[in-house]
Residue frames relative to the residue before (quaternion, step in Angstrom):
aa qw qx qy qz dx dy dz
M 1.0000 0.0000 0.0000 0.0000 0.00 0.00 0.00
G 0.4770 -0.7137 0.4082 0.3105 3.58 1.23 -0.21
E 0.5865 -0.6215 0.4220 0.3027 3.49 -1.34 0.56
N 0.7147 0.4436 -0.2940 0.4538 3.60 1.01 -0.45
K 0.5381 0.5469 -0.4271 0.4784 3.61 0.92 0.97
T 0.2786 -0.6985 0.6472 0.1252 3.52 -1.45 0.50
T 0.2386 -0.7934 0.5357 0.1633 3.60 -0.37 1.13
F 0.5921 -0.5326 0.4677 0.3835 3.54 -1.31 0.36
I 0.6636 0.5333 -0.3302 0.4077 3.54 0.84 -0.87
D 0.5614 0.5956 -0.3539 0.4526 3.60 1.27 -0.71
V 0.7113 0.4553 -0.2382 0.4796 3.57 0.87 -1.13
I 0.6564 0.5149 -0.3142 0.4531 3.55 0.95 -0.89
C 0.7093 0.4759 -0.2336 0.4645 3.73 0.79 -1.17
N 0.8329 0.3172 -0.1213 0.4371 3.49 0.61 -1.26
H 0.7488 0.3028 -0.2295 0.5432 3.59 1.19 -0.03
A 0.7403 0.4383 -0.2544 0.4417 3.62 0.44 -1.27
M 0.7184 0.4505 -0.2700 0.4560 3.62 0.75 -0.96
L 0.6113 0.5015 -0.3928 0.4697 3.62 1.15 -0.13
E 0.6181 0.5125 -0.3169 0.5049 3.58 1.25 -0.23
I 0.7525 0.4033 -0.2065 0.4779 3.61 0.87 -1.01
A 0.1504 -0.7864 0.5974 0.0455 3.51 -0.57 1.32
D 0.3668 0.6954 -0.5280 0.3211 3.64 0.14 1.22
I 0.3573 -0.7698 0.5000 0.1723 3.61 -0.39 1.26
R 0.5460 0.6146 -0.3963 0.4088 3.58 1.20 -0.55
L 0.6516 0.4969 -0.3231 0.4734 3.61 0.94 -0.95
E 0.6326 0.5350 -0.3485 0.4383 3.67 0.88 -0.67
N 0.6521 0.5189 -0.2791 0.4770 3.47 1.09 -0.91
D 0.6196 0.5488 -0.3147 0.4646 3.51 1.04 -0.86
M 0.6830 0.4872 -0.2860 0.4629 3.59 0.89 -0.96
A 0.6618 0.5046 -0.3053 0.4628 3.58 1.02 -0.73
T 0.6811 0.4965 -0.2847 0.4567 3.57 1.13 -0.94
S 0.8155 -0.0834 0.0937 0.5650 3.64 0.77 -0.97
P 0.2397 -0.8211 0.4913 0.1641 3.64 0.02 1.14
A 0.6132 0.5594 -0.3427 0.4400 3.53 1.02 -0.64
R 0.6972 0.4591 -0.2668 0.4817 3.52 0.90 -0.97
F 0.5959 0.5600 -0.3503 0.4567 3.64 1.15 -0.76
F 0.7400 0.4356 -0.2388 0.4535 3.57 0.75 -1.03
R 0.5866 0.5363 -0.3894 0.4654 3.48 1.13 -0.36
K 0.6530 0.5052 -0.3049 0.4748 3.62 1.03 -0.84
M 0.6950 0.4656 -0.2762 0.4731 3.57 0.81 -0.99
A 0.6058 0.5464 -0.3867 0.4300 3.70 0.99 -0.49
L 0.5780 0.5426 -0.3705 0.4840 3.70 1.19 -0.63
Y 0.6649 0.4615 -0.3419 0.4776 3.71 0.88 -0.64
M 0.6265 0.5231 -0.3504 0.4595 3.54 1.01 -0.59
L 0.6448 0.5082 -0.3187 0.4737 3.58 0.92 -0.83
N 0.6612 0.4592 -0.3103 0.5057 3.64 1.10 -0.52
A 0.6568 0.5484 -0.2889 0.4294 3.54 1.09 -0.53
I 0.5949 0.6162 -0.3638 0.3661 3.61 1.03 -0.89
P 0.6924 0.4905 -0.3224 0.4196 3.68 0.60 -0.85
R 0.5934 0.5860 -0.3497 0.4267 3.55 1.22 -0.32
F 0.6283 0.5085 -0.3392 0.4813 3.45 1.24 -0.33
N 0.1038 0.8653 -0.4549 0.1830 3.48 0.38 1.38
R 0.6923 0.3893 -0.2686 0.5449 3.54 1.14 0.17
P 0.5219 -0.3184 -0.7730 0.1693 1.59 -1.50 2.11
P 0.7382 -0.4463 0.2559 0.4364 3.60 -1.18 0.05
E 0.5746 0.6113 -0.3321 0.4311 3.48 1.37 -0.65
A 0.5366 0.6592 -0.4073 0.3342 3.58 1.12 -0.35
R 0.5566 0.6046 -0.3720 0.4316 3.56 1.14 -0.38
E 0.6827 0.4762 -0.2751 0.4811 3.41 1.13 -0.86
W 0.6512 0.5295 -0.2936 0.4576 3.57 1.10 -0.89
L 0.7388 0.4467 -0.1985 0.4640 3.56 1.15 -0.68
K 0.3099 0.7428 -0.5268 0.2733 3.52 1.19 0.47
F 0.0426 -0.8482 0.5248 -0.0567 3.53 -0.87 1.01
T 0.3266 -0.6482 0.6213 0.2950 3.57 -1.34 0.10
A 0.4077 -0.7401 0.4881 0.2184 3.47 -0.72 1.12
P 0.5738 -0.6270 0.4247 0.3119 3.47 -1.25 0.50
V 0.2756 -0.7509 0.5712 0.1844 3.69 -1.07 0.46
Y 0.0430 0.7946 -0.6031 0.0557 3.49 -0.99 0.85
D 0.0071 0.7625 -0.6467 -0.0188 3.48 -1.40 0.29
D 0.1931 -0.7650 0.6024 0.1213 3.62 -1.26 0.17
Y 0.0784 -0.7651 0.6382 0.0342 3.55 -1.30 0.47
D 0.1954 -0.7630 0.6091 0.0934 3.61 -0.96 0.95
F 0.0018 -0.7915 0.6093 -0.0482 3.50 -1.05 0.84
T 0.2157 -0.7469 0.6222 0.0919 3.53 -1.24 0.76
V 0.3972 -0.7107 0.5325 0.2317 3.57 -0.71 1.14
E 0.0503 -0.8078 0.5873 0.0009 3.61 -0.62 1.11
T 0.7963 0.0360 -0.0199 0.6034 3.60 1.01 -0.67
M 0.0813 0.7927 -0.6033 0.0325 3.54 -1.21 0.42
D 0.3005 -0.7395 0.5729 0.1858 3.51 -1.16 0.66
A 0.5462 -0.6401 0.4314 0.3253 3.56 -0.87 0.99
G 0.8320 0.2253 -0.1644 0.4796 3.52 -1.08 0.81
E 0.7055 0.4278 -0.2678 0.4975 3.63 1.11 -0.05
S 0.4889 -0.6758 0.4669 0.2937 3.57 -0.96 0.87
I 0.4595 -0.6557 0.5325 0.2746 3.53 -1.14 0.71
T 0.1487 -0.7789 0.6038 0.0817 3.60 -0.85 1.03
I 0.0645 -0.7946 0.6021 0.0438 3.62 -0.78 1.07
E 0.2961 -0.7795 0.5408 0.1104 3.42 -0.64 1.19
T 0.0775 -0.8512 0.5183 0.0290 3.58 0.25 1.26
G 0.3564 -0.7355 0.5109 0.2664 3.63 1.00 -0.73
I 0.5457 0.5964 -0.3828 0.4472 3.56 1.36 -0.05
K 0.0265 -0.8642 0.5023 -0.0069 3.57 -0.25 1.15
G 0.8303 0.3738 -0.1817 0.3713 3.58 -1.40 0.11
F 0.4788 0.6456 -0.4850 0.3444 3.63 1.06 0.55
E 0.5096 -0.6672 0.4524 0.3009 3.51 -1.27 0.48
M 0.7929 0.1973 -0.0390 0.5752 3.53 1.12 -0.83
V 0.0285 0.7753 -0.6305 0.0225 3.55 -0.99 0.88
S 0.0527 -0.7846 0.6178 -0.0038 3.54 -1.03 0.91
A 0.1087 -0.7772 0.6150 0.0768 3.64 -0.93 0.82
I 0.0707 -0.7702 0.6339 -0.0030 3.55 -1.25 0.81
R 0.3417 -0.6901 0.5905 0.2417 3.52 -1.25 0.47
V 0.2717 -0.7470 0.5908 0.1385 3.62 -0.72 1.06
Q 0.0730 0.8132 -0.5642 0.1225 3.50 -0.56 1.17
A 0.4250 -0.7069 0.5209 0.2199 3.46 -0.95 1.09
T 0.3964 -0.7468 0.4877 0.2174 3.55 -0.96 0.86
G 0.4962 -0.6422 0.4441 0.3796 3.61 1.20 -0.41
Y 0.7026 0.4182 -0.2624 0.5125 3.63 1.39 0.02
G 0.6408 -0.5338 0.3038 0.4606 3.53 1.31 0.55
T 0.6808 0.4563 -0.3087 0.4827 3.53 1.18 0.22
T 0.3559 -0.7474 0.5225 0.2040 3.66 -1.14 0.18
E 0.1401 -0.7793 0.6006 0.1107 3.66 -0.90 0.62
F 0.2608 -0.7428 0.6033 0.1275 3.54 -1.16 0.67
I 0.1436 -0.7859 0.6009 -0.0245 3.48 -0.72 1.44
P 0.4221 -0.7323 0.4847 0.2251 3.54 -0.65 1.28
L 0.2539 -0.7440 0.5969 0.1605 3.65 -1.00 0.76
T 0.1745 -0.8233 0.5340 0.0807 3.57 0.07 1.31
G 0.7556 0.3695 -0.2897 0.4567 3.62 -1.08 0.65
T 0.3409 0.7420 -0.4798 0.3212 3.55 1.40 0.31
G 0.1768 -0.7887 0.5832 0.0809 3.55 -0.94 1.00
Y 0.0859 -0.7986 0.5929 0.0579 3.57 -1.19 0.30
D 0.1731 -0.7492 0.6303 0.1069 3.55 -0.98 0.95
A 0.3295 -0.7871 0.4879 0.1839 3.63 -0.30 1.20
E 0.6033 0.5624 -0.3409 0.4512 3.60 1.17 -0.60
T 0.8166 0.2935 -0.1521 0.4731 3.69 0.84 -0.82
G 0.4060 -0.7022 0.4682 0.3505 3.43 1.32 -0.68
D 0.4768 0.6533 -0.4752 0.3465 3.61 1.14 0.15
V 0.2006 -0.7391 0.6392 0.0694 3.49 -1.22 0.88
T 0.1126 -0.7962 0.5920 0.0552 3.61 -0.84 1.01
I 0.0708 -0.7865 0.6133 0.0167 3.51 -0.95 0.95
P 0.5104 -0.6496 0.4567 0.3300 3.62 -0.84 0.86
S 0.4607 -0.7217 0.4353 0.2781 3.59 -0.76 0.91
D 0.6572 0.5179 -0.3523 0.4193 3.63 1.06 -0.45
I 0.6880 0.4321 -0.3631 0.4563 3.65 1.03 0.21
V 0.7345 0.2950 -0.2626 0.5519 3.67 1.20 0.26
S 0.2973 -0.7439 0.5811 0.1435 3.55 -1.37 0.38
I 0.6211 -0.4942 0.4079 0.4512 3.63 -1.13 0.21
G 0.7771 0.3325 -0.2778 0.4564 3.53 -0.98 0.90
D 0.4836 0.6695 -0.4248 0.3708 3.58 1.33 -0.18
Q 0.3368 -0.7236 0.5763 0.1759 3.50 -1.19 0.84
I 0.0443 -0.8328 0.5519 0.0005 3.71 -0.46 1.05
A 0.1609 -0.7653 0.6202 0.0618 3.51 -0.83 1.07
I 0.1038 -0.8011 0.5891 0.0216 3.63 -0.76 1.06
D 0.1418 -0.8004 0.5818 0.0273 3.59 -0.83 1.12
F 0.1718 -0.7593 0.6249 0.0585 3.59 -0.99 1.01
Y 0.1174 0.7869 -0.6039 0.0493 3.55 -1.06 0.79
T 0.0762 -0.7068 0.7016 0.0490 3.50 -1.26 0.80
D 0.4977 -0.7329 0.4045 0.2270 3.45 -0.74 1.18
G 0.3837 -0.6747 0.5652 0.2793 3.56 -1.19 0.44
Y 0.0667 -0.8136 0.5745 0.0602 3.60 -1.18 0.19
F 0.4712 -0.6275 0.5381 0.3077 3.49 -1.28 0.49
D 0.5295 -0.6744 0.4191 0.2987 3.62 -0.99 0.88
R 0.7194 0.3330 -0.2362 0.5619 3.68 1.29 -0.18
E 0.4770 -0.5884 0.5504 0.3511 3.48 -1.36 0.23
L 0.2253 -0.8136 0.5251 0.1080 3.58 -0.40 1.23
G 0.4742 -0.6339 0.5199 0.3208 3.54 -1.17 0.63
Y 0.7326 -0.4970 0.2947 0.3598 3.37 -1.54 0.48
D 0.6015 0.5724 -0.3333 0.4466 3.60 1.16 -0.73
M 0.6719 0.5179 -0.2963 0.4389 3.53 0.89 -0.91
K 0.6543 0.4946 -0.2822 0.4975 3.43 1.07 -1.04
D 0.6245 0.5420 -0.3325 0.4536 3.67 1.01 -0.69
I 0.6803 0.4655 -0.2962 0.4824 3.51 0.94 -0.79
L 0.6361 0.5094 -0.3478 0.4636 3.63 0.99 -0.67
G 0.6096 0.5616 -0.3558 0.4317 3.54 1.12 -0.61
L 0.6569 0.5000 -0.2977 0.4795 3.48 1.02 -0.91
L 0.6411 0.4982 -0.3647 0.4559 3.63 0.97 -0.76
V 0.6169 0.5333 -0.3570 0.4557 3.68 0.97 -0.68
Q 0.6317 0.5365 -0.3246 0.4559 3.55 1.06 -0.76
Y 0.6843 0.4932 -0.2822 0.4571 3.48 0.94 -1.06
V 0.6409 0.4950 -0.3478 0.4725 3.64 0.97 -0.65
W 0.6152 0.5533 -0.3161 0.4641 3.55 1.02 -0.84
E 0.7458 0.3961 -0.2321 0.4827 3.58 0.63 -1.02
Q 0.5747 0.5425 -0.4163 0.4496 3.66 1.07 -0.35
R 0.5586 0.5898 -0.4070 0.4177 3.67 1.06 -0.56
F 0.7165 0.4173 -0.2625 0.4935 3.68 0.85 -0.91
A 0.6057 0.5561 -0.3642 0.4374 3.63 0.98 -0.66
N 0.7350 0.3906 -0.1940 0.5191 3.61 1.08 -0.74
D 0.3714 0.7728 -0.4718 0.2057 3.54 1.15 -0.03
Y 0.5007 -0.6973 0.4328 0.2753 3.60 -0.68 1.10
L 0.7043 0.4973 -0.2850 0.4188 3.54 0.73 -0.91
L 0.6286 0.5193 -0.3319 0.4744 3.54 1.12 -0.72
Q 0.6966 0.4845 -0.2815 0.4481 3.66 1.02 -0.63
Q 0.6478 0.5744 -0.3182 0.3863 3.53 1.18 -0.22
P 0.4872 -0.6668 0.4426 0.3494 3.67 -0.72 0.81
K 0.1686 -0.8125 0.5535 0.0711 3.59 -0.96 0.86
I 0.5345 -0.6303 0.4607 0.3238 3.52 -1.05 0.70
K 0.0945 0.7992 -0.5910 0.0549 3.54 -1.00 0.80
D 0.1286 -0.7671 0.6266 0.0485 3.58 -1.12 0.59
K 0.7853 -0.3510 0.2634 0.4368 3.49 -1.35 -0.36
S 0.7159 0.4380 -0.2413 0.4873 3.46 1.28 -0.52
F 0.7869 0.2294 -0.1003 0.5640 3.56 1.30 -0.24
D 0.1388 0.7772 -0.6005 0.1270 3.66 -0.46 1.03
V 0.3386 -0.7646 0.5321 0.1329 3.56 -0.87 1.19
G 0.5322 -0.5972 0.4095 0.4387 3.53 1.31 -0.18
N 0.6899 -0.4879 0.3629 0.3927 3.51 -1.41 0.04
E 0.3175 -0.7932 0.4915 0.1688 3.61 -0.26 1.26
A 0.6343 0.5414 -0.3281 0.4437 3.53 1.15 -0.91
N 0.6040 0.5383 -0.3507 0.4716 3.68 1.04 -0.77
H 0.6985 0.5066 -0.2993 0.4071 3.53 0.87 -0.96
M 0.6749 0.4730 -0.2977 0.4819 3.52 1.03 -0.80
R 0.6410 0.5108 -0.3411 0.4602 3.58 1.01 -0.64
S 0.6081 0.5405 -0.3326 0.4770 3.57 1.18 -0.55
A 0.6669 0.4787 -0.2985 0.4868 3.54 0.99 -0.99
N 0.6347 0.5058 -0.3504 0.4675 3.70 0.87 -0.67
E 0.6920 0.4636 -0.3152 0.4547 3.62 0.86 -0.80
R 0.5792 0.5506 -0.3560 0.4844 3.55 1.19 -0.53
M 0.6599 0.5013 -0.3102 0.4658 3.60 0.79 -0.92
K 0.6753 0.4899 -0.3224 0.4472 3.63 0.89 -0.97
F 0.5708 0.5844 -0.3274 0.4749 3.62 1.19 -0.77
L 0.7259 0.4309 -0.2575 0.4701 3.62 0.71 -1.07
Q 0.6379 0.5063 -0.3442 0.4672 3.65 1.03 -0.60
E 0.6629 0.4844 -0.3160 0.4754 3.60 0.94 -0.67
Q 0.6251 0.5194 -0.3333 0.4778 3.58 1.10 -0.65
I 0.6289 0.4999 -0.3071 0.5101 3.66 1.08 -0.76
N 0.6488 0.5174 -0.3249 0.4536 3.64 0.89 -0.79
Q 0.6423 0.5483 -0.3014 0.4427 3.51 0.98 -0.86
K 0.6462 0.5403 -0.2616 0.4713 3.51 1.10 -1.03
L 0.6659 0.4882 -0.2679 0.4964 3.48 0.98 -1.10
R 0.6727 0.4817 -0.3470 0.4417 3.65 0.83 -0.71
A 0.6382 0.5259 -0.3058 0.4717 3.57 1.05 -0.88
F 0.6674 0.4875 -0.3298 0.4562 3.61 0.92 -0.83
E 0.6560 0.5171 -0.3229 0.4450 3.55 0.94 -0.82
Q 0.6259 0.5048 -0.3259 0.4973 3.62 1.04 -0.71
N 0.6761 0.4969 -0.3228 0.4380 3.54 0.82 -0.77
V 0.5983 0.5476 -0.3448 0.4726 3.67 1.15 -0.73
E 0.6290 0.5627 -0.2964 0.4471 3.57 0.99 -1.11
Y 0.6990 0.4938 -0.2816 0.4339 3.49 0.81 -1.21
R 0.7123 0.4726 -0.2860 0.4330 3.54 0.82 -1.00
N 0.6039 0.5357 -0.3479 0.4767 3.54 1.11 -0.66
R 0.6210 0.5081 -0.3540 0.4805 3.73 0.98 -0.69
M 0.6623 0.5145 -0.3177 0.4424 3.56 0.91 -0.87
I 0.6927 0.5108 -0.2763 0.4277 3.52 0.95 -0.96
L 0.5566 0.6234 -0.3597 0.4150 3.52 1.32 -0.69
H 0.6532 0.5258 -0.2696 0.4734 3.59 1.23 -0.57
T 0.7022 0.3987 -0.2583 0.5304 3.56 1.33 -0.23
D 0.8310 -0.1597 0.1333 0.5160 3.60 -0.33 -1.18
R 0.4241 -0.7413 0.4275 0.2964 3.72 1.25 0.40
T 0.3369 0.6961 -0.5523 0.3113 3.65 1.01 0.86
E 0.4545 -0.7085 0.4662 0.2723 3.45 -0.79 1.13
Y 0.5569 -0.6211 0.4399 0.3325 3.57 -1.12 0.72
A 0.1935 -0.8078 0.5524 0.0690 3.55 -0.87 1.04
P 0.5967 -0.6149 0.3589 0.3702 3.62 -0.97 0.79
E 0.6231 0.5695 -0.3798 0.3784 3.62 1.05 -0.59
N 0.6439 0.5102 -0.3100 0.4786 3.54 1.31 -0.09
A 0.4626 0.7138 -0.4167 0.3206 3.55 1.44 0.01
């Protein structure tokens, strides 16, 4: 991919995930990295347009989007001691994760990572050790190739992008339909004060937005200052890799 690029995974892992305190995301990453990065890349794509100061940021944040796919498979036959080969026909991906989809018996589903999964990027074949699956198992396979920014971004730009990913992530929960609906309650069941919850969520989003605005203003002022200083030397425009 080259040295003059900034990967989505870099921003997600080293910046966004440091801001998002959610153990569910950590579990998702441990269970199926390819599925996790596919999900987080969608939040990244929604976050990028919010980096709108200074106007040049749109040029600096040009990117190549991630590519992903998935494949579902049911184990129907298997030979003892031999790996299962799944001919997916999905070729050329950087990352592949396989999980067993298993009903818990309580109306929910759990995902069990299948360690030792192999992938041939030239043929699309996925191999799974036979000793970790059984006939009838439902297997979900996720494929992911990371997106990247066309430039090497400076730390401050990646820091702002991490905050923006956090904002988009938390906005999803602040606007959750079920949380906003009145619920039946009686002496044996009380969900708590929903108005307080919504007010707290709104205050949290306002705080994050102001934090982001402050970072964007500071970044914009820093860019303007450096450009003024450079004009007195070689008149080379400030570039984001120097941020």
